[in-house]
Each structure stands twice: as structure tokens, then as C-alpha cells.
PyMOL Python script that loads the backbone (N, CA, C, O; Angstrom):
from pymol import cmd

cmd.read_pdbstr("""\
ATOM      1  N   MET A   1      78.544 139.276  88.997  1.00  0.00           N
ATOM      2  CA  MET A   1      77.225 137.881  88.859  1.00  0.00           C
ATOM      3  C   MET A   1      78.546 137.010  88.261  1.00  0.00           C
ATOM      4  O   MET A   1      78.894 136.000  88.872  1.00  0.00           O
ATOM      5  N   LEU A   2      79.413 137.521  86.804  1.00  0.00           N
ATOM      6  CA  LEU A   2      79.633 136.651  85.685  1.00  0.00           C
ATOM      7  C   LEU A   2      81.638 135.926  86.479  1.00  0.00           C
ATOM      8  O   LEU A   2      82.223 134.854  86.322  1.00  0.00           O
ATOM      9  N   LEU A   3      82.077 137.458  87.415  1.00  0.00           N
ATOM     10  CA  LEU A   3      83.131 138.072  87.947  1.00  0.00           C
ATOM     11  C   LEU A   3      83.321 136.702  89.319  1.00  0.00           C
ATOM     12  O   LEU A   3      83.904 135.639  89.532  1.00  0.00           O
ATOM     13  N   THR A   4      82.689 137.347  89.737  1.00  0.00           N
ATOM     14  CA  THR A   4      81.959 136.156  91.746  1.00  0.00           C
ATOM     15  C   THR A   4      82.454 134.789  90.988  1.00  0.00           C
ATOM     16  O   THR A   4      83.600 134.356  91.105  1.00  0.00           O
ATOM     17  N   ILE A   5      80.908 133.848  89.782  1.00  0.00           N
ATOM     18  CA  ILE A   5      81.182 133.007  89.388  1.00  0.00           C
ATOM     19  C   ILE A   5      82.750 132.675  89.241  1.00  0.00           C
ATOM     20  O   ILE A   5      83.058 132.158  90.315  1.00  0.00           O
ATOM     21  N   LEU A   6      83.973 132.736  88.347  1.00  0.00           N
ATOM     22  CA  LEU A   6      85.175 132.947  88.679  1.00  0.00           C
ATOM     23  C   LEU A   6      85.871 132.500  89.165  1.00  0.00           C
ATOM     24  O   LEU A   6      86.589 131.500  89.154  1.00  0.00           O
ATOM     25  N   LEU A   7      85.621 133.457  89.750  1.00  0.00           N
ATOM     26  CA  LEU A   7      86.564 133.953  91.560  1.00  0.00           C
ATOM     27  C   LEU A   7      85.950 132.321  92.094  1.00  0.00           C
ATOM     28  O   LEU A   7      85.795 131.737  91.022  1.00  0.00           O
ATOM     29  N   GLN A   8      85.733 131.805  92.691  1.00  0.00           N
ATOM     30  CA  GLN A   8      84.541 130.305  93.135  1.00  0.00           C
ATOM     31  C   GLN A   8      85.537 129.727  92.600  1.00  0.00           C
ATOM     32  O   GLN A   8      86.701 129.510  92.935  1.00  0.00           O
ATOM     33  N   ALA A   9      84.581 129.405  91.271  1.00  0.00           N
ATOM     34  CA  ALA A   9      85.833 128.601  90.210  1.00  0.00           C
ATOM     35  C   ALA A   9      87.077 127.888  90.766  1.00  0.00           C
ATOM     36  O   ALA A   9      87.484 126.815  91.213  1.00  0.00           O
ATOM     37  N   ALA A  10      87.560 129.620  90.347  1.00  0.00           N
ATOM     38  CA  ALA A  10      89.257 129.146  90.200  1.00  0.00           C
ATOM     39  C   ALA A  10      89.312 129.383  92.143  1.00  0.00           C
ATOM     40  O   ALA A  10      90.350 130.030  92.280  1.00  0.00           O
ATOM     41  N   ALA A  11      88.902 129.236  93.119  1.00  0.00           N
ATOM     42  CA  ALA A  11      89.299 128.863  94.316  1.00  0.00           C
ATOM     43  C   ALA A  11      88.576 127.825  94.526  1.00  0.00           C
ATOM     44  O   ALA A  11      88.704 127.538  95.716  1.00  0.00           O
ATOM     45  N   GLY A  12      87.330 126.527  93.597  1.00  0.00           N
ATOM     46  CA  GLY A  12      87.731 125.422  94.074  1.00  0.00           C
ATOM     47  C   GLY A  12      88.473 124.523  93.524  1.00  0.00           C
ATOM     48  O   GLY A  12      88.531 123.373  93.959  1.00  0.00           O
ATOM     49  N   ALA A  13      89.420 125.126  92.050  1.00  0.00           N
ATOM     50  CA  ALA A  13      90.416 124.478  91.648  1.00  0.00           C
ATOM     51  C   ALA A  13      91.505 124.764  92.815  1.00  0.00           C
ATOM     52  O   ALA A  13      92.597 124.195  92.789  1.00  0.00           O
ATOM     53  N   ALA A  14      91.321 125.237  93.348  1.00  0.00           N
ATOM     54  CA  ALA A  14      93.103 125.587  94.162  1.00  0.00           C
ATOM     55  C   ALA A  14      92.859 124.860  95.035  1.00  0.00           C
ATOM     56  O   ALA A  14      93.772 124.039  95.125  1.00  0.00           O
ATOM     57  N   ILE A  15      91.953 124.669  95.899  1.00  0.00           N
ATOM     58  CA  ILE A  15      91.403 123.822  96.939  1.00  0.00           C
ATOM     59  C   ILE A  15      91.542 122.270  96.446  1.00  0.00           C
ATOM     60  O   ILE A  15      92.134 121.378  97.051  1.00  0.00           O
ATOM     61  N   ALA A  16      90.736 122.148  94.989  1.00  0.00           N
ATOM     62  CA  ALA A  16      90.907 120.631  94.843  1.00  0.00           C
ATOM     63  C   ALA A  16      92.810 120.639  94.358  1.00  0.00           C
ATOM     64  O   ALA A  16      93.519 119.713  94.754  1.00  0.00           O
ATOM     65  N   LYS A  17      93.160 121.314  93.851  1.00  0.00           N
ATOM     66  CA  LYS A  17      94.452 120.852  93.689  1.00  0.00           C
ATOM     67  C   LYS A  17      95.629 120.545  94.841  1.00  0.00           C
ATOM     68  O   LYS A  17      96.798 120.296  94.544  1.00  0.00           O
ATOM     69  N   SER A  18      95.179 120.599  96.031  1.00  0.00           N
ATOM     70  CA  SER A  18      95.407 121.158  97.368  1.00  0.00           C
ATOM     71  C   SER A  18      95.526 120.061  97.963  1.00  0.00           C
ATOM     72  O   SER A  18      96.551 119.604  98.469  1.00  0.00           O
ATOM     73  N   GLY A  19      94.052 119.410  97.904  1.00  0.00           N
ATOM     74  CA  GLY A  19      94.237 117.982  98.315  1.00  0.00           C
ATOM     75  C   GLY A  19      94.648 116.534  97.115  1.00  0.00           C
ATOM     76  O   GLY A  19      94.537 115.327  97.334  1.00  0.00           O
ATOM     77  N   VAL A  20      94.961 116.996  96.299  1.00  0.00           N
ATOM     78  CA  VAL A  20      95.233 116.219  95.553  1.00  0.00           C
ATOM     79  C   VAL A  20      96.891 116.048  95.795  1.00  0.00           C
ATOM     80  O   VAL A  20      97.344 114.903  95.788  1.00  0.00           O
ATOM     81  N   ALA A  21      98.015 117.472  96.061  1.00  0.00           N
ATOM     82  CA  ALA A  21      98.792 117.414  96.972  1.00  0.00           C
ATOM     83  C   ALA A  21      98.608 116.559  98.081  1.00  0.00           C
ATOM     84  O   ALA A  21      99.123 115.441  98.107  1.00  0.00           O
ATOM     85  N   LEU A  22      98.140 116.855  98.698  1.00  0.00           N
ATOM     86  CA  LEU A  22      97.986 116.465 100.707  1.00  0.00           C
ATOM     87  C   LEU A  22      98.439 114.424  99.598  1.00  0.00           C
ATOM     88  O   LEU A  22      99.460 113.760  99.420  1.00  0.00           O
ATOM     89  N   ALA A  23      96.762 114.260  99.150  1.00  0.00           N
ATOM     90  CA  ALA A  23      97.295 112.354  98.667  1.00  0.00           C
ATOM     91  C   ALA A  23      98.098 112.265  98.462  1.00  0.00           C
ATOM     92  O   ALA A  23      98.851 111.770  99.302  1.00  0.00           O
ATOM     93  N   ALA A  24      98.515 112.594  97.415  1.00  0.00           N
ATOM     94  CA  ALA A  24     100.186 112.266  96.925  1.00  0.00           C
ATOM     95  C   ALA A  24     100.789 112.357  97.722  1.00  0.00           C
ATOM     96  O   ALA A  24     101.261 111.224  97.629  1.00  0.00           O
ATOM     97  N   ALA A  25     101.574 113.012  99.080  1.00  0.00           N
ATOM     98  CA  ALA A  25     101.740 113.371  99.789  1.00  0.00           C
ATOM     99  C   ALA A  25     101.454 112.302 100.915  1.00  0.00           C
ATOM    100  O   ALA A  25     102.475 111.790 101.374  1.00  0.00           O
ATOM    101  N   ALA A  26     100.160 111.836 101.489  1.00  0.00           N
ATOM    102  CA  ALA A  26     100.055 110.870 102.357  1.00  0.00           C
ATOM    103  C   ALA A  26     100.302 109.565 101.044  1.00  0.00           C
ATOM    104  O   ALA A  26     100.684 108.405 101.201  1.00  0.00           O
ATOM    105  N   ALA A  27     100.181 109.795 100.637  1.00  0.00           N
ATOM    106  CA  ALA A  27     100.883 107.842  99.547  1.00  0.00           C
ATOM    107  C   ALA A  27     101.465 107.664  99.554  1.00  0.00           C
ATOM    108  O   ALA A  27     101.605 106.443  99.625  1.00  0.00           O
ATOM    109  N   ALA A  28     102.925 108.616  99.487  1.00  0.00           N
ATOM    110  CA  ALA A  28     104.576 108.808  99.258  1.00  0.00           C
ATOM    111  C   ALA A  28     104.823 108.482 100.909  1.00  0.00           C
ATOM    112  O   ALA A  28     105.680 107.598 100.921  1.00  0.00           O
ATOM    113  N   PHE A  29     104.419 108.836 102.404  1.00  0.00           N
ATOM    114  CA  PHE A  29     104.638 108.731 103.633  1.00  0.00           C
ATOM    115  C   PHE A  29     104.064 107.584 103.869  1.00  0.00           C
ATOM    116  O   PHE A  29     104.505 107.444 105.010  1.00  0.00           O
ATOM    117  N   ALA A  30     103.024 106.055 103.585  1.00  0.00           N
ATOM    118  CA  ALA A  30     102.726 105.284 103.792  1.00  0.00           C
ATOM    119  C   ALA A  30     103.344 103.950 102.729  1.00  0.00           C
ATOM    120  O   ALA A  30     103.248 102.727 102.831  1.00  0.00           O
ATOM    121  N   GLY A  31     104.325 105.282 101.196  1.00  0.00           N
ATOM    122  CA  GLY A  31     104.724 103.652 101.072  1.00  0.00           C
ATOM    123  C   GLY A  31     105.794 103.431 101.722  1.00  0.00           C
ATOM    124  O   GLY A  31     106.395 102.378 101.933  1.00  0.00           O
ATOM    125  N   ALA A  32     106.192 105.479 102.320  1.00  0.00           N
ATOM    126  CA  ALA A  32     108.031 104.569 103.022  1.00  0.00           C
ATOM    127  C   ALA A  32     107.939 104.814 105.005  1.00  0.00           C
ATOM    128  O   ALA A  32     108.724 105.081 105.915  1.00  0.00           O
ATOM    129  N   PHE A  33     105.976 104.417 104.783  1.00  0.00           N
ATOM    130  CA  PHE A  33     106.167 103.673 105.859  1.00  0.00           C
ATOM    131  C   PHE A  33     106.336 102.694 106.345  1.00  0.00           C
ATOM    132  O   PHE A  33     106.859 102.480 107.438  1.00  0.00           O
ATOM    133  N   GLY A  34     105.624 101.449 105.074  1.00  0.00           N
ATOM    134  CA  GLY A  34     105.111 100.785 104.454  1.00  0.00           C
ATOM    135  C   GLY A  34     106.466  99.556 104.234  1.00  0.00           C
ATOM    136  O   GLY A  34     106.463  98.426 104.721  1.00  0.00           O
ATOM    137  N   ILE A  35     107.688 100.232 103.271  1.00  0.00           N
ATOM    138  CA  ILE A  35     109.092  99.670 103.770  1.00  0.00           C
ATOM    139  C   ILE A  35     109.666  99.734 104.385  1.00  0.00           C
ATOM    140  O   ILE A  35     110.744  99.244 104.049  1.00  0.00           O
ATOM    141  N   SER A  36     109.641 100.279 105.697  1.00  0.00           N
ATOM    142  CA  SER A  36     110.340 100.626 106.336  1.00  0.00           C
ATOM    143  C   SER A  36     110.554  99.783 107.580  1.00  0.00           C
ATOM    144  O   SER A  36     111.615  99.767 108.203  1.00  0.00           O
ATOM    145  N   LYS A  37     109.145  98.871 107.996  1.00  0.00           N
ATOM    146  CA  LYS A  37     108.377  98.397 107.998  1.00  0.00           C
ATOM    147  C   LYS A  37     109.068  96.299 107.859  1.00  0.00           C
ATOM    148  O   LYS A  37     109.139  95.279 108.544  1.00  0.00           O
ATOM    149  N   ILE A  38     109.351  96.751 106.661  1.00  0.00           N
ATOM    150  CA  ILE A  38     109.358  95.077 105.915  1.00  0.00           C
ATOM    151  C   ILE A  38     110.676  95.015 106.350  1.00  0.00           C
ATOM    152  O   ILE A  38     111.093  94.154 107.125  1.00  0.00           O
ATOM    153  N   GLY A  39     111.390  95.979 105.831  1.00  0.00           N
ATOM    154  CA  GLY A  39     113.195  96.056 106.722  1.00  0.00           C
ATOM    155  C   GLY A  39     113.462  96.228 108.346  1.00  0.00           C
ATOM    156  O   GLY A  39     114.482  96.172 109.032  1.00  0.00           O
ATOM    157  N   SER A  40     111.789  96.509 108.695  1.00  0.00           N
ATOM    158  CA  SER A  40     112.792  96.336 110.520  1.00  0.00           C
ATOM    159  C   SER A  40     112.285  94.379 110.813  1.00  0.00           C
ATOM    160  O   SER A  40     112.940  93.490 111.357  1.00  0.00           O
ATOM    161  N   SER A  41     110.998  94.341 110.227  1.00  0.00           N
ATOM    162  CA  SER A  41     110.913  92.731 110.463  1.00  0.00           C
ATOM    163  C   SER A  41     111.799  92.326 109.512  1.00  0.00           C
ATOM    164  O   SER A  41     111.834  91.130 109.802  1.00  0.00           O
ATOM    165  N   ALA A  42     112.580  92.451 108.539  1.00  0.00           N
ATOM    166  CA  ALA A  42     113.527  91.762 107.741  1.00  0.00           C
ATOM    167  C   ALA A  42     115.020  91.813 108.287  1.00  0.00           C
ATOM    168  O   ALA A  42     115.841  90.920 108.075  1.00  0.00           O
ATOM    169  N   MET A  43     115.180  92.556 108.756  1.00  0.00           N
ATOM    170  CA  MET A  43     116.708  92.512 110.066  1.00  0.00           C
ATOM    171  C   MET A  43     115.763  91.942 111.301  1.00  0.00           C
ATOM    172  O   MET A  43     116.296  91.479 112.309  1.00  0.00           O
ATOM    173  N   GLU A  44     115.243  91.965 111.249  1.00  0.00           N
ATOM    174  CA  GLU A  44     114.740  91.109 113.167  1.00  0.00           C
ATOM    175  C   GLU A  44     115.164  89.428 112.291  1.00  0.00           C
ATOM    176  O   GLU A  44     116.169  88.749 112.505  1.00  0.00           O
ATOM    177  N   ALA A  45     113.848  89.070 111.148  1.00  0.00           N
ATOM    178  CA  ALA A  45     114.637  88.378 111.527  1.00  0.00           C
ATOM    179  C   ALA A  45     115.701  87.266 111.418  1.00  0.00           C
ATOM    180  O   ALA A  45     116.002  86.208 111.969  1.00  0.00           O
ATOM    181  N   ILE A  46     116.217  88.276 110.151  1.00  0.00           N
ATOM    182  CA  ILE A  46     117.255  87.337 109.854  1.00  0.00           C
ATOM    183  C   ILE A  46     117.984  87.399 111.093  1.00  0.00           C
ATOM    184  O   ILE A  46     118.791  86.471 111.040  1.00  0.00           O
ATOM    185  N   SER A  47     118.155  88.204 112.509  1.00  0.00           N
ATOM    186  CA  SER A  47     118.782  88.247 113.590  1.00  0.00           C
ATOM    187  C   SER A  47     118.365  87.046 114.185  1.00  0.00           C
ATOM    188  O   SER A  47     118.968  86.904 115.248  1.00  0.00           O
ATOM    189  N   ARG A  48     117.661  86.201 113.977  1.00  0.00           N
ATOM    190  CA  ARG A  48     117.256  85.709 114.593  1.00  0.00           C
ATOM    191  C   ARG A  48     117.282  84.131 114.251  1.00  0.00           C
ATOM    192  O   ARG A  48     116.946  83.166 114.937  1.00  0.00           O
ATOM    193  N   GLN A  49     117.833  84.224 112.870  1.00  0.00           N
ATOM    194  CA  GLN A  49     117.825  83.251 112.282  1.00  0.00           C
ATOM    195  C   GLN A  49     118.615  83.128 111.183  1.00  0.00           C
ATOM    196  O   GLN A  49     118.198  82.675 110.117  1.00  0.00           O
ATOM    197  N   PRO A  50     120.426  83.734 111.483  1.00  0.00           N
ATOM    198  CA  PRO A  50     120.971  83.622 110.061  1.00  0.00           C
ATOM    199  C   PRO A  50     121.340  83.013 108.645  1.00  0.00           C
ATOM    200  O   PRO A  50     121.928  83.213 107.582  1.00  0.00           O
ATOM    201  N   GLU A  51     120.544  82.089 109.421  1.00  0.00           N
ATOM    202  CA  GLU A  51     120.957  80.838 108.288  1.00  0.00           C
ATOM    203  C   GLU A  51     119.760  81.305 107.415  1.00  0.00           C
ATOM    204  O   GLU A  51     120.401  81.938 106.577  1.00  0.00           O
ATOM    205  N   SER A  52     118.662  81.410 107.092  1.00  0.00           N
ATOM    206  CA  SER A  52     117.661  81.977 106.260  1.00  0.00           C
ATOM    207  C   SER A  52     117.395  83.050 106.069  1.00  0.00           C
ATOM    208  O   SER A  52     116.298  83.601 105.978  1.00  0.00           O
ATOM    209  N   ALA A  53     119.438  83.807 105.917  1.00  0.00           N
ATOM    210  CA  ALA A  53     119.024  85.288 105.739  1.00  0.00           C
ATOM    211  C   ALA A  53     118.445  85.351 103.913  1.00  0.00           C
ATOM    212  O   ALA A  53     117.335  85.787 103.607  1.00  0.00           O
ATOM    213  N   SER A  54     119.281  84.915 103.072  1.00  0.00           N
ATOM    214  CA  SER A  54     119.094  84.243 101.788  1.00  0.00           C
ATOM    215  C   SER A  54     117.406  84.903 101.844  1.00  0.00           C
ATOM    216  O   SER A  54     117.104  86.081 102.039  1.00  0.00           O
ATOM    217  N   ASP A  55     116.691  84.018 101.664  1.00  0.00           N
ATOM    218  CA  ASP A  55     115.634  83.661 101.905  1.00  0.00           C
ATOM    219  C   ASP A  55     114.760  84.798 102.387  1.00  0.00           C
ATOM    220  O   ASP A  55     113.709  85.166 101.862  1.00  0.00           O
ATOM    221  N   VAL A  56     115.262  85.234 103.316  1.00  0.00           N
ATOM    222  CA  VAL A  56     113.980  86.487 104.339  1.00  0.00           C
ATOM    223  C   VAL A  56     114.888  87.664 103.336  1.00  0.00           C
ATOM    224  O   VAL A  56     114.366  88.778 103.271  1.00  0.00           O
ATOM    225  N   ARG A  57     116.176  87.463 102.585  1.00  0.00           N
ATOM    226  CA  ARG A  57     116.103  88.754 102.277  1.00  0.00           C
ATOM    227  C   ARG A  57     115.133  88.703 100.359  1.00  0.00           C
ATOM    228  O   ARG A  57     114.721  89.785  99.940  1.00  0.00           O
ATOM    229  N   SER A  58     115.068  88.322 100.096  1.00  0.00           N
ATOM    230  CA  SER A  58     114.700  88.273  98.547  1.00  0.00           C
ATOM    231  C   SER A  58     113.121  88.061  98.825  1.00  0.00           C
ATOM    232  O   SER A  58     112.307  87.982  97.905  1.00  0.00           O
ATOM    233  N   SER A  59     112.774  87.975 100.207  1.00  0.00           N
ATOM    234  CA  SER A  59     111.086  88.047 100.424  1.00  0.00           C
ATOM    235  C   SER A  59     110.778  89.171 100.888  1.00  0.00           C
ATOM    236  O   SER A  59     109.604  89.528 100.985  1.00  0.00           O
ATOM    237  N   MET A  60     112.194  90.201 101.392  1.00  0.00           N
ATOM    238  CA  MET A  60     112.030  91.282 101.488  1.00  0.00           C
ATOM    239  C   MET A  60     112.046  92.373 100.596  1.00  0.00           C
ATOM    240  O   MET A  60     111.474  93.436 100.837  1.00  0.00           O
ATOM    241  N   ILE A  61     112.712  92.127  99.533  1.00  0.00           N
ATOM    242  CA  ILE A  61     112.991  92.610  98.218  1.00  0.00           C
ATOM    243  C   ILE A  61     111.599  92.424  98.014  1.00  0.00           C
ATOM    244  O   ILE A  61     110.783  93.342  98.093  1.00  0.00           O
ATOM    245  N   ILE A  62     111.377  91.485  97.807  1.00  0.00           N
ATOM    246  CA  ILE A  62     110.190  91.206  95.980  1.00  0.00           C
ATOM    247  C   ILE A  62     108.731  92.565  97.099  1.00  0.00           C
ATOM    248  O   ILE A  62     108.502  93.670  96.606  1.00  0.00           O
ATOM    249  N   VAL A  63     108.061  92.166  98.382  1.00  0.00           N
ATOM    250  CA  VAL A  63     107.745  92.360  99.146  1.00  0.00           C
ATOM    251  C   VAL A  63     107.596  94.159  98.702  1.00  0.00           C
ATOM    252  O   VAL A  63     106.605  94.802  98.357  1.00  0.00           O
ATOM    253  N   ALA A  64     109.079  94.585  98.900  1.00  0.00           N
ATOM    254  CA  ALA A  64     109.203  96.180  98.930  1.00  0.00           C
ATOM    255  C   ALA A  64     108.860  96.410  98.098  1.00  0.00           C
ATOM    256  O   ALA A  64     108.234  97.469  98.147  1.00  0.00           O
ATOM    257  N   GLY A  65     108.924  95.627  96.437  1.00  0.00           N
ATOM    258  CA  GLY A  65     109.129  96.657  95.380  1.00  0.00           C
ATOM    259  C   GLY A  65     107.366  96.441  94.883  1.00  0.00           C
ATOM    260  O   GLY A  65     106.809  97.098  94.004  1.00  0.00           O
ATOM    261  N   MET A  66     106.691  95.268  95.778  1.00  0.00           N
ATOM    262  CA  MET A  66     104.740  95.642  95.557  1.00  0.00           C
ATOM    263  C   MET A  66     104.120  96.664  96.424  1.00  0.00           C
ATOM    264  O   MET A  66     103.063  97.231  96.148  1.00  0.00           O
ATOM    265  N   VAL A  67     104.901  96.894  97.600  1.00  0.00           N
ATOM    266  CA  VAL A  67     104.927  98.060  98.305  1.00  0.00           C
ATOM    267  C   VAL A  67     104.919  99.461  97.199  1.00  0.00           C
ATOM    268  O   VAL A  67     104.019  99.965  96.526  1.00  0.00           O
ATOM    269  N   GLU A  68     106.370  99.792  97.383  1.00  0.00           N
ATOM    270  CA  GLU A  68     106.781 100.082  95.590  1.00  0.00           C
ATOM    271  C   GLU A  68     106.088 101.326  94.712  1.00  0.00           C
ATOM    272  O   GLU A  68     106.274 102.542  94.658  1.00  0.00           O
ATOM    273  N   GLY A  69     105.064 100.246  93.960  1.00  0.00           N
ATOM    274  CA  GLY A  69     104.350  99.889  92.744  1.00  0.00           C
ATOM    275  C   GLY A  69     103.132 100.037  92.888  1.00  0.00           C
ATOM    276  O   GLY A  69     102.379 100.082  91.914  1.00  0.00           O
ATOM    277  N   ALA A  70     102.694 100.145  94.184  1.00  0.00           N
ATOM    278  CA  ALA A  70     101.526 100.869  94.861  1.00  0.00           C
ATOM    279  C   ALA A  70     101.179 102.339  95.022  1.00  0.00           C
ATOM    280  O   ALA A  70     100.246 103.093  94.747  1.00  0.00           O
ATOM    281  N   ALA A  71     102.669 102.397  95.741  1.00  0.00           N
ATOM    282  CA  ALA A  71     102.479 104.172  96.092  1.00  0.00           C
ATOM    283  C   ALA A  71     102.820 104.883  94.610  1.00  0.00           C
ATOM    284  O   ALA A  71     103.083 106.085  94.601  1.00  0.00           O
ATOM    285  N   LEU A  72     102.813 104.342  93.726  1.00  0.00           N
ATOM    286  CA  LEU A  72     104.147 104.750  92.863  1.00  0.00           C
ATOM    287  C   LEU A  72     102.552 104.448  92.547  1.00  0.00           C
ATOM    288  O   LEU A  72     102.049 105.562  92.408  1.00  0.00           O
ATOM    289  N   PHE A  73     102.036 103.936  92.458  1.00  0.00           N
ATOM    290  CA  PHE A  73      99.818 103.950  91.066  1.00  0.00           C
ATOM    291  C   PHE A  73      99.354 104.750  92.015  1.00  0.00           C
ATOM    292  O   PHE A  73      98.706 105.727  91.640  1.00  0.00           O
ATOM    293  N   ALA A  74      99.593 104.513  93.647  1.00  0.00           N
ATOM    294  CA  ALA A  74      98.641 106.198  93.698  1.00  0.00           C
ATOM    295  C   ALA A  74      98.885 107.717  93.444  1.00  0.00           C
ATOM    296  O   ALA A  74      98.035 108.597  93.311  1.00  0.00           O
ATOM    297  N   ILE A  75     100.586 107.845  93.400  1.00  0.00           N
ATOM    298  CA  ILE A  75     100.723 109.436  92.999  1.00  0.00           C
ATOM    299  C   ILE A  75     100.649 109.381  91.613  1.00  0.00           C
ATOM    300  O   ILE A  75     100.882 110.426  91.006  1.00  0.00           O
ATOM    301  N   ILE A  76     100.316 108.173  90.861  1.00  0.00           N
ATOM    302  CA  ILE A  76     100.576 108.367  89.152  1.00  0.00           C
ATOM    303  C   ILE A  76      98.449 109.089  89.209  1.00  0.00           C
ATOM    304  O   ILE A  76      98.152 110.153  88.664  1.00  0.00           O
ATOM    305  N   VAL A  77      97.514 108.315  89.860  1.00  0.00           N
ATOM    306  CA  VAL A  77      96.277 108.832  89.586  1.00  0.00           C
ATOM    307  C   VAL A  77      96.308 109.890  90.212  1.00  0.00           C
ATOM    308  O   VAL A  77      96.022 110.830  89.470  1.00  0.00           O
ATOM    309  N   CYS A  78      96.643 110.359  91.812  1.00  0.00           N
ATOM    310  CA  CYS A  78      97.212 111.935  91.969  1.00  0.00           C
ATOM    311  C   CYS A  78      97.309 112.669  90.625  1.00  0.00           C
ATOM    312  O   CYS A  78      96.219 112.964  90.136  1.00  0.00           O
ATOM    313  N   LEU A  79      98.273 112.979  90.014  1.00  0.00           N
ATOM    314  CA  LEU A  79      99.163 114.139  89.184  1.00  0.00           C
ATOM    315  C   LEU A  79      97.316 113.939  88.240  1.00  0.00           C
ATOM    316  O   LEU A  79      96.384 114.714  88.028  1.00  0.00           O
ATOM    317  N   LEU A  80      97.546 112.723  87.984  1.00  0.00           N
ATOM    318  CA  LEU A  80      96.384 112.313  86.614  1.00  0.00           C
ATOM    319  C   LEU A  80      94.916 113.258  87.573  1.00  0.00           C
ATOM    320  O   LEU A  80      94.331 114.087  86.877  1.00  0.00           O
ATOM    321  N   ALA A  81      94.618 113.166  88.442  1.00  0.00           N
ATOM    322  CA  ALA A  81      93.434 113.928  88.826  1.00  0.00           C
ATOM    323  C   ALA A  81      93.673 115.972  88.669  1.00  0.00           C
ATOM    324  O   ALA A  81      92.872 116.903  88.761  1.00  0.00           O
ATOM    325  N   ILE A  82      95.603 115.884  88.329  1.00  0.00           N
ATOM    326  CA  ILE A  82      95.464 117.387  88.457  1.00  0.00           C
ATOM    327  C   ILE A  82      95.395 117.411  86.983  1.00  0.00           C
ATOM    328  O   ILE A  82      95.279 118.517  86.455  1.00  0.00           O
ATOM    329  N   VAL A  83      95.438 116.572  86.391  1.00  0.00           N
ATOM    330  CA  VAL A  83      95.452 116.877  84.504  1.00  0.00           C
ATOM    331  C   VAL A  83      94.156 116.803  84.205  1.00  0.00           C
ATOM    332  O   VAL A  83      93.854 117.465  83.211  1.00  0.00           O
ATOM    333  N   LEU A  84      93.483 116.357  84.603  1.00  0.00           N
ATOM    334  CA  LEU A  84      92.766 115.466  84.029  1.00  0.00           C
ATOM    335  C   LEU A  84      91.019 116.785  84.844  1.00  0.00           C
ATOM    336  O   LEU A  84      89.850 116.465  84.626  1.00  0.00           O
TER     337      LEU A  84
END
""", "prot")
cmd.dss("prot")
cmd.show_as("cartoon", "prot")
cmd.util.cbc("prot")
cmd.orient("prot")
């Protein structure tokens, strides 16, 4: 009886860790997709108005940093869910 309970608890922990890994992968994918969309839109804006390239570039870097920070925060939360 005790062995059955321990095996079920271990299986539940393995499933939880798999879910956390999947969530971390989804966060990384979402961050990569967001940054690629920002870069694509910035290149299109620069090609339409080359004289505003420096303004678009600086805005792109700021927003990409914000997206990267949010993705990193999500991955850290997922890793903390494994540990705690």
C-alpha cells in the first residue's frame, strides 16, 4: 500500500516536471517569436522611411529588451516551480 502511494507521488512529480519544462519551452518560443516580429516590423519601417532608421532602431532595441526580460522572467518562474 505504501509503495503504491510512493510510486503515484513519484509519477505525479515527473508529470509536473514535464509540464514545467513544456511551459519553459513555450515561454522561450513566445519570446523568440516576439523578437522576430519586432525585427521584421522594424526592417519594414526602415525600408519605408530610411531617414527615421535611428529612431526605429532604438525603439526596436528597447522593446526587444522588454520582450526578452519577460521571457526570461517566465523561464525563471518555471525553473523555480521545479525547485520549490
